[in-house]
C-alpha positions in Angstrom: 5.9 8.1 26.7 2.6 7.0 25.1 2.9 5.1 21.8 0.1 4.7 19.3 -1.5 8.1 20.3 -2.4 11.1 18.2 0.6 12.2 16.2 2.2 15.3 17.7 2.1 18.1 15.2 4.5 21.0 15.4 2.7 24.0 14.0 4.6 27.2 13.2 2.8 29.9 11.2 2.9 33.6 10.7 -0.6 33.6 12.3 1.2 33.8 15.6 2.1 37.5 14.9 0.2 39.9 17.2 -2.3 42.4 15.8 -1.4 46.1 15.7 -2.3 47.9 18.8 -4.1 51.3 18.5 -6.6 53.5 20.3 -9.4 51.1 19.5 -7.7 48.2 21.1 -9.6 46.3 23.7 -8.2 46.8 27.1 -8.5 44.7 30.2 -7.2 41.5 31.8 -4.8 39.8 29.4 -5.4 36.5 31.0 -9.0 36.6 29.6 -9.7 36.0 25.9 -11.0 39.0 23.8 -13.8 37.0 22.2 -16.4 34.4 23.0 -15.3 30.8 22.2 -18.2 29.0 23.8 -19.5 27.8 20.4 -16.1 27.0 19.0 -15.6 23.5 20.3 -17.7 20.3 20.7 -17.5 16.7 19.5 -14.6 15.8 17.4 -13.7 12.7 15.4 -10.7 10.5 16.1 -8.3 12.4 13.7 -9.6 15.9 14.7 -8.1 16.3 18.1 -4.5 17.6 17.8 -2.6 20.9 18.4 -2.9 22.1 14.8 -6.6 21.5 14.3 -7.6 22.9 17.7 -5.5 26.0 17.0 -7.3 26.4 13.6 -10.7 26.4 15.3 -9.5 29.1 17.7 -8.0 31.1 14.9 -11.1 30.9 12.7 -13.4 32.1 15.6 -10.9 34.9 16.4 -11.0 36.1 12.8 -14.8 35.8 12.5 -15.5 37.7 15.7 -12.9 40.4 14.9 -14.6 41.0 11.6 -18.1 40.9 13.2 -17.4 43.3 16.0 -14.8 45.6 14.4 -12.8 45.6 17.6 -9.1 44.9 17.7 -7.7 42.6 20.4 -4.7 43.6 22.3 -2.3 40.7 21.9 -4.2 39.3 18.9 -4.7 35.6 18.4 -1.8 34.8 20.8 -3.6 36.4 23.7 -6.7 34.3 23.2 -4.7 31.1 22.6 -2.8 31.6 25.8 -5.9 32.6 27.8 -7.9 29.5 26.7 -5.0 27.2 27.7 -3.9 29.2 30.8 -0.3 29.3 29.3 2.4 31.9 29.6 3.8 31.4 26.1 2.6 30.4 22.6 4.8 27.3 22.6 3.4 26.2 26.0 -0.1 26.8 24.6 0.4 24.5 21.6 2.0 21.9 23.9 -1.1 22.1 26.1 -3.4 21.6 23.1 -1.5 18.4 22.1 -1.3 17.1 25.7 -5.1 17.7 26.0 -5.8 15.3 23.2 -3.1 12.8 24.2 -4.4 12.6 27.8 -7.9 12.1 26.6 -6.8 9.3 24.4 -4.8 7.8 27.2 -7.9 7.8 29.3 -9.7 5.9 26.5 -6.9 3.4 26.4 -7.0 2.8 30.1 -10.7 2.1 29.9 -10.1 -0.3 27.0 -7.5 -2.2 29.0 -10.3 -3.7 31.2 -12.1 -5.3 28.2 -10.9 -8.4 26.4 -12.3 -10.4 23.5 -11.6 -14.0 22.7 -11.4 -15.8 19.3 -14.5 -17.9 19.9 -16.5 -16.5 17.0 -13.9 -17.7 14.6 -13.2 -21.0 16.3 -16.8 -22.1 17.0 -19.4 -23.1 14.3 -20.3 -22.0 11.8 -16.7 -20.6 11.0 -15.0 -23.6 12.6 -11.5 -22.4 12.1 -8.9 -24.5 14.0 -6.3 -21.8 14.8 -3.5 -24.1 15.5 -4.0 -25.8 12.1 -4.5 -22.5 10.3 -1.3 -20.9 11.7 0.6 -24.1 10.8 -0.4 -23.5 7.2 -2.9 -26.4 6.9 -6.7 -26.9 6.9 -9.3 -25.9 4.4 -8.5 -22.2 4.4 -5.0 -22.9 3.2 -5.7 -26.0 1.1 -8.5 -24.7 -1.1 -8.6 -22.2 -4.0 -11.2 -19.5 -4.5 -12.2 -16.1 -3.5 -13.4 -14.8 -0.1 -14.8 -11.5 -1.5 -15.3 -9.9 -4.9 -17.2 -7.1 -6.6 -19.6 -7.3 -9.5 -17.8 -4.4 -11.3 -14.6 -6.4 -11.5 -16.3 -9.1 -13.7 -17.5 -6.3 -16.0 -14.0 -4.9 -16.3 -12.6 -8.3 -17.1 -15.0 -9.0 -20.0 -18.5 -9.3 -18.7 -20.9 -12.0 -19.8 -18.8 -12.7 -22.9 -16.3 -14.3 -20.5 -18.2 -15.2 -17.4 -21.4 -17.2 -16.8 -21.7 -15.7 -13.4 -21.3 -12.0 -12.4 -21.8 -11.0 -8.8 -20.6 -10.8 -5.2 -21.1 -14.4 -4.2 -17.8 -16.4 -4.8 -19.6 -19.7 -4.3 -21.3 -19.2 -7.7 -18.2 -18.5 -9.7 -17.7 -20.7 -12.8 -13.9 -20.3 -12.4 -12.7 -21.7 -9.1 -16.0 -21.6 -7.1 -15.4 -21.1 -3.4 -16.5 -23.9 -1.0 -19.2 -23.3 1.6 -16.7 -23.8 4.4 -14.3 -21.1 3.0 -17.2 -18.7 2.3 -18.6 -19.0 5.8 -15.2 -18.6 7.4 -14.5 -15.6 5.2 -17.7 -13.9 6.3 -16.8 -14.6 9.9 -13.3 -13.1 9.5 -14.8 -9.9 8.0 -17.3 -9.6 10.9 -14.6 -10.3 13.4 -12.5 -7.5 11.9 -15.4 -5.1 12.0 -16.3 -6.0 15.6 -14.1 -7.9 18.1 -10.7 -7.2 16.5 -11.2 -3.4 16.3 -13.1 -2.7 19.5 -11.0 -4.3 22.3 -7.8 -6.3 22.9 -7.8 -9.9 22.0 -6.4 -12.8 24.1 -3.8 -15.1 22.6 -5.3 -17.3 19.8 -3.4 -20.5 20.5 -1.3 -22.2 23.2 1.9 -21.6 21.1 1.3 -17.9 21.2 0.3 -17.7 24.9 4.0 -17.4 25.9 4.2 -14.1 24.1 7.2 -14.9 21.9 9.5 -13.8 24.8 12.9 -14.2 23.0 12.0 -11.7 20.2 8.6 -10.1 21.0 7.9 -10.6 17.3 5.8 -12.8 15.1 6.0 -13.4 11.3 3.9 -15.0 8.6 5.4 -16.2 5.3 3.3 -17.4 2.4 4.1 -19.1 -0.9 0.6 -19.3 -2.6 -2.2 -17.0 -3.7 -5.7 -18.6 -3.7 -7.8 -15.5 -4.6 -8.2 -13.6 -7.8 -9.7 -10.1 -8.5 -8.0 -8.5 -5.5 -5.0 -6.9 -7.3 -2.5 -8.9 -5.1 -0.4 -11.8 -6.2 -0.5 -13.8 -9.4 -3.8 -15.8 -9.0 -6.1 -15.1 -12.0 -9.6 -16.3 -12.8 -8.2 -18.4 -15.7 -5.2 -19.7 -13.8 -5.1 -19.9 -10.0 -3.3 -23.2 -9.5 -0.2 -22.9 -7.5 0.1 -19.2 -8.2 2.5 -16.9 -6.2 1.8 -14.1 -3.8 3.4 -10.6 -4.3 7.1 -11.0 -3.8 8.6 -8.9 -1.0 11.5 -10.9 0.4 14.0 -13.6 -0.3 14.3 -17.0 1.5 17.9 -17.3 2.5 17.9 -20.8 3.9 16.0 -23.5 5.9 17.7 -25.3 8.7 16.6 -28.9 8.9 17.6 -32.2 10.5 19.5 -32.9 7.2 21.4 -29.7 7.5 21.0 -26.2 5.9 19.4 -25.7 2.5 20.4 -22.4 0.9 18.2 -20.7 -1.7 20.1 -18.3 -3.9 18.7 -16.2 -6.8 15.0 -17.1 -6.4 15.5 -20.3 -8.4 13.5 -22.7 -6.2 11.7 -20.4 -3.9 9.9 -18.3 -6.5 7.9 -15.4 -5.2 7.4 -15.3 -1.4 5.7 -12.8 0.9 6.5 -12.3 4.5 4.7 -9.9 6.9 5.3 -9.5 10.7 4.6 -7.6 13.8 6.5 -6.8 17.0 5.7 -5.3 20.4 7.2 -4.0 23.7 8.7 -6.1 26.5 5.9 -6.4 29.0 2.4 -5.1 29.6 3.5 -3.8 33.0 6.2 -1.7 31.5 4.1 -0.5 28.6 0.7 0.1 30.0 -0.2 2.8 27.5 1.5 1.1 24.5 -1.5 0.2 22.3 0.7 -1.7 19.8 1.9 -4.0 22.6 -1.6 -4.5 24.2 -3.1 -5.2 20.7 -0.4 -7.6 19.5 -2.9 -10.5 19.1 -5.4 -8.1 17.3 -2.5 -7.3 15.0 -1.7 -10.9 14.4 -5.4 -11.5 13.4 -5.2 -8.5 11.1 -2.0 -9.6 9.4 -2.8 -13.3 9.1 -6.5 -13.7 8.7 -7.9 -10.3 7.5 -5.2 -8.5 5.5 -3.5 -11.4 3.9 -6.0 -14.3 3.8 -9.4 -12.5 3.4 -8.1 -9.4 1.5 -5.3 -10.9 -0.6 -5.8 -14.7 -0.5 -2.3 -15.5 0.6 -2.0 -19.0 2.1 0.3 -22.0 2.7 3.6 -22.1 4.6 6.7 -21.7 2.4 7.8 -25.3 3.2 4.5 -26.5 1.6 6.4 -25.8 -1.6 7.9 -29.2 -2.5 11.1 -27.5 -3.7 11.7 -26.0 -0.2 13.2 -28.3 2.5 11.9 -28.4 6.1 8.5 -28.3 7.8 7.8 -24.8 9.0 4.6 -23.1 10.3 3.0 -20.4 8.2 2.8 -18.0 11.1 4.7 -18.1 14.4 7.1 -16.5 16.8 10.2 -15.3 15.1 12.4 -17.3 17.4 10.6 -20.5 16.5 11.2 -20.3 12.8 14.0 -22.6 11.5 14.5 -20.5 8.4 16.0 -17.2 7.5 14.6 -14.4 5.3 16.0 -11.1 4.2 13.1 -8.9 5.3 9.4 -8.7 6.0 6.7 -6.0 5.8 5.0 -5.1 9.0 1.9 -3.6 10.6 1.4 -1.7 13.9 -1.7 -1.1 15.9 -2.8 2.4 17.0 -5.6 3.6 19.2 -8.3 6.0 18.2 -11.2 7.6 20.0 -13.8 10.3 19.6 -13.5 13.4 21.7 -15.7 16.2 23.2 -14.0 19.6 23.9 -15.4 22.5 25.8 -14.6 25.4 28.1 -14.9 24.8 31.8 -16.2 27.2 34.4 -12.9 29.1 34.4 -12.7 29.4 30.7 -10.0 26.7 30.3 -10.2 24.4 27.3 -10.7 20.8 28.3 -11.2 17.6 26.4 -12.6 14.1 27.2 -12.9 10.9 25.2 -16.4 9.9 24.4 -17.2 6.6 26.1 -17.4 3.4 23.9 -15.8 5.1 20.9 -12.2 3.6 21.4 -11.2 1.7 18.3 -8.0 0.0 17.0 -6.6 0.8 13.6 -3.9 -1.0 11.8 -1.3 0.8 9.6 2.0 0.2 7.9 4.5 0.4 10.8 6.7 3.4 11.0 10.4 2.9 11.8 14.0 3.9 11.1 16.7 2.4 9.0 19.3 0.7 11.2 22.1 3.2 12.3 24.8 1.7 14.5 25.9 5.2 15.7 22.7 5.8 17.8 22.1 4.1 21.1 18.8 3.9 23.1 20.3 6.2 25.7 21.4 8.8 23.2 18.0 8.6 21.5 16.4 9.5 24.8 18.7 11.9 26.4 20.2 13.7 23.4 17.3 13.6 21.0 14.2 13.2 23.2 13.0 10.2 21.1 12.9 12.4 17.9 14.2 10.5 14.9 14.5 13.6 12.7 16.7 15.3 15.3 18.8 12.2 15.5 19.3 12.2 11.7 17.6 8.8 11.3 16.1 7.8 8.0 12.3 7.0 8.1 11.4 3.6 6.8 7.8 2.4 6.8 6.3 -1.0 6.2 9.6 -2.7 7.2 9.6 -5.0 10.2 13.3 -4.5 10.9 13.1 -0.7 10.7 10.2 -0.9 13.2 12.1 -3.3 15.4 15.1 -0.9 15.4 12.7 1.9 16.4 11.4 -0.2 19.3 15.0 -0.9 20.4 15.8 2.8 20.4 12.7 3.5 22.4 13.6 0.9 25.0 10.7 -1.5 24.3 13.1 -4.3 23.4 16.7 -5.0 24.3 19.9 -6.2 22.7 19.1 -9.9 23.6 15.8 -9.6 21.6 17.7 -8.1 18.7 20.3 -10.8 18.5 17.6 -13.5 18.5 15.5 -11.7 16.0 18.2 -11.3 13.4 18.8 -15.0 13.3 15.6 -15.2 11.3 15.2 -11.7 9.8 18.8 -11.5 8.7 18.7 -8.1 7.0 18.1 -6.2 10.2 21.3 -4.3 10.1 21.3 -3.8 6.3 18.5 -1.6 4.9 19.6 -2.4 1.3 17.4 -5.5 1.6 14.5 -3.1 0.9 16.0 -2.1 -2.5 15.5 -5.3 -4.5 16.2 -9.0 -5.1 19.9 -8.6 -5.9 20.5 -6.7 -2.7 18.6 -9.3 -0.7 20.4 -12.2 -2.3 23.8 -10.6 -1.4 22.8 -10.2 2.2 21.5 -13.8 2.3 24.7 -15.1 0.9 26.9 -13.2 3.3 24.9 -14.3 6.3 24.8 -17.9 5.2 28.5 -18.2 4.7 29.0 -16.4 8.1 26.7 -18.9 9.9 27.5 -22.2 8.2 30.9 -21.6 6.6 29.6 -23.3 3.4 29.2 -22.2 -0.2 25.9 -20.5 -1.0 24.8 -23.1 -3.5 21.3 -24.7 -3.8 20.9 -28.3 -2.6 18.4 -30.6 -4.2 15.5 -31.5 -2.0 14.7 -35.3 -2.0 11.2 -36.1 -3.0 9.0 -37.6 -0.3 6.5 -40.4 -0.9 
């Protein structure tokens, strides 16, 4: 099974019905198409090669040439579809079209496996980002306040020159919270890295702490408690008030586990608004050679931490940088290394894209190839299923052929636990991974954590009492000098 490939599209339409046969019907070899399709195909973009879109090209040519020649075709569109794919049924022809695109993408993925990028352009001058320090939630990117990017039109919408002395795209010139040169340069490097290295080839691990690959969970998570950037429609930071402002709230902190014991956080009293976002991947590269999401796990980590949340939204600082939260936790890390528990997290997965060229070979068979050097990674909200205890990985494979709809599963996107459950059903992680994962993301088996704060708090309380046999009551954090 290839993951992260072109989505398989089932296409059923009345267009499959054969044309009426009469005396004017073309006769001849039914294994040959009625019409000329030599000009039908050619170069295709990354989202254009799939069963449905290839069929539509064939159908359009069939209709145009039928109208142009006035001749009827014995067998109609079905005849030409099967002839071009050398198939003995319409279903087999559509499967061939999809396999054609999937195989070409797999070839592009195989070629990409030989190429690796490092993080040097972010770590070296002028960006000078210390990755260990950054992921810990420290350093200038986390400590400062100010924008990484902005648009002139936003200033106009917010009041124009009656409110601002500066209007433009350079955040260093803002009269409210001007951005430091260090943050500006790093932000520009992050954007360039996203456009180039992070999207064109697989990245190596960014730090020593990630080199082990998070083997107990195959998952990483970032959690933030502050928003440093305004004008991006995310979080509470505003141009008039960006001091200690919160990110968009998408989770609940259940507790932190410290040397002084567990500190529970009921009802958002101390924690305020927090935001958590994660990623997960398959067991090993050897077992998942074609799994783009696994191979691109460090690209995904870059996207989640540095591009999507820091550069785009301005989210910074570990949750324990909040003086009301006990403990000392990293901002981003392996799920198994986090000594806290949260109800849920959003998530992103990486998929592979490439451009294609399609044509007819010397025998009239439709063929497709990827165009060299067009492979690219895209990052999207992960697609998973709400947890369902009645479905096992073996059932998912043998009874339902990895089809969630046939298994009666509920789709759930942008939820790390739902994606994790999907990976479990697909055999990419095992039960030991799950048991370790849900020590930190405690709402794994309860999709109601996606419904709201009340539901998240209820799950947090139940899990806290189960683990510590203590009342779910907030403890005061002693101030440190």
